[in-house]
C-alpha positions in Angstrom: 77.1 -118.3 83.1 74.3 -116.1 83.5 72.2 -115.0 80.5 70.6 -111.3 81.0 66.9 -112.0 80.1 66.3 -108.1 80.2 68.8 -107.3 77.4 67.5 -110.3 75.1 63.9 -109.3 75.4 64.7 -105.7 75.2 66.7 -106.9 71.8 64.0 -108.3 70.5 61.5 -105.7 71.0 63.6 -103.3 69.0 63.8 -105.9 66.2 60.1 -106.8 66.3 59.4 -102.8 66.3 62.0 -102.4 63.3 60.3 -105.2 61.4 57.0 -103.8 62.0 58.1 -100.4 61.0 59.4 -101.6 57.7 56.4 -103.8 57.3 54.2 -100.6 57.7 56.5 -98.7 55.3 56.0 -101.4 52.5 52.2 -101.5 52.7 51.9 -97.5 52.5 54.4 -97.7 49.6 52.2 -100.2 47.9 48.8 -98.3 49.0 50.3 -95.1 47.3 51.3 -96.9 44.0 47.6 -98.4 43.8 46.4 -95.1 44.6 48.7 -93.5 41.8 47.7 -96.4 39.2 43.9 -95.7 39.9 44.1 -91.8 39.5 46.4 -92.4 36.4 43.4 -94.6 35.0 40.7 -92.0 35.7 43.0 -89.3 34.3 43.2 -91.1 30.9 39.3 -92.0 31.0 38.8 -88.3 31.1 41.1 -87.2 28.6 39.9 -89.9 26.4 36.3 -88.6 27.0 37.1 -85.2 26.4 39.3 -86.0 23.3 36.3 -88.1 21.9 33.7 -85.1 22.7 36.2 -82.5 21.0 36.6 -84.6 17.7 32.7 -84.9 17.4 32.1 -81.4 17.5 35.0 -80.6 15.3 34.0 -83.0 12.9 30.1 -82.2 13.2 28.9 -85.6 13.9 27.5 -84.6 17.2 23.8 -84.3 16.1 23.2 -82.4 19.4 25.6 -79.7 18.6 24.2 -79.5 15.1 20.6 -79.1 16.1 21.5 -76.2 18.2 23.0 -74.3 15.2 20.5 -75.5 12.3 17.4 -74.9 14.7 14.5 -72.7 13.8 13.8 -70.3 16.5 10.3 -69.0 16.6 9.6 -65.4 18.0 13.3 -64.1 18.2 13.9 -60.4 18.4 17.0 -59.1 16.2 17.5 -55.5 16.1 19.4 -53.7 13.4 21.7 -50.4 13.9 18.9 -47.8 12.9 16.9 -49.0 15.8 14.5 -51.2 13.7 13.8 -54.7 14.8 12.5 -58.0 13.6 10.3 -60.6 15.3 9.7 -64.1 14.0 11.1 -67.0 12.7 14.9 -67.2 12.7 17.5 -70.0 11.3 21.1 -69.7 12.1 20.4 -66.1 13.6 19.0 -64.8 10.2 15.2 -64.1 9.7 14.1 -67.0 7.9 10.2 -67.9 7.8 7.4 -65.7 8.9 8.2 -62.3 10.7 7.6 -58.7 11.0 9.8 -55.7 10.9 9.2 -52.8 13.2 10.4 -49.2 12.9 12.0 -47.8 16.1 9.0 -46.3 17.2 7.2 -49.6 17.0 5.0 -49.1 14.0 4.8 -52.0 11.6 7.3 -51.7 8.6 6.9 -55.1 6.9 4.9 -58.3 8.1 5.5 -61.4 5.9 7.9 -64.2 4.7 11.6 -64.0 4.8 14.2 -66.1 3.2 17.8 -65.6 4.1 17.1 -62.4 5.9 15.4 -60.8 2.8 12.0 -60.0 2.5 10.3 -62.3 -0.2 6.8 -64.0 -0.6 3.8 -62.8 0.8 3.7 -59.7 2.9 1.9 -56.7 3.9 4.1 -53.4 3.5 3.2 -50.1 5.7 
């Protein structure tokens, strides 16, 4: 009986090709799973960081946030609806400390100290 070597070799090549494709498919599937797991871990870290920052701001623990709100700003200009303006120390966007109020035309109206937006203490009135 004669054995046809071509058919055996041909069949073996097909089987090998199928096996290689199955191995390649399994490797790609595993790589996708690993990639997805890494992406999920990154998302969780980002969500945790955002949540932590939001909690700090909301509860007022973040010192940097509090410092910006409660910072005394010098030489800030604030204008009222009459066109008069204040230049001086400001705390929480309200005149506090030394400053000058100018009329709309630029002449000095009041030069002195302010507490919570009100003229108080030593001053010069024009």
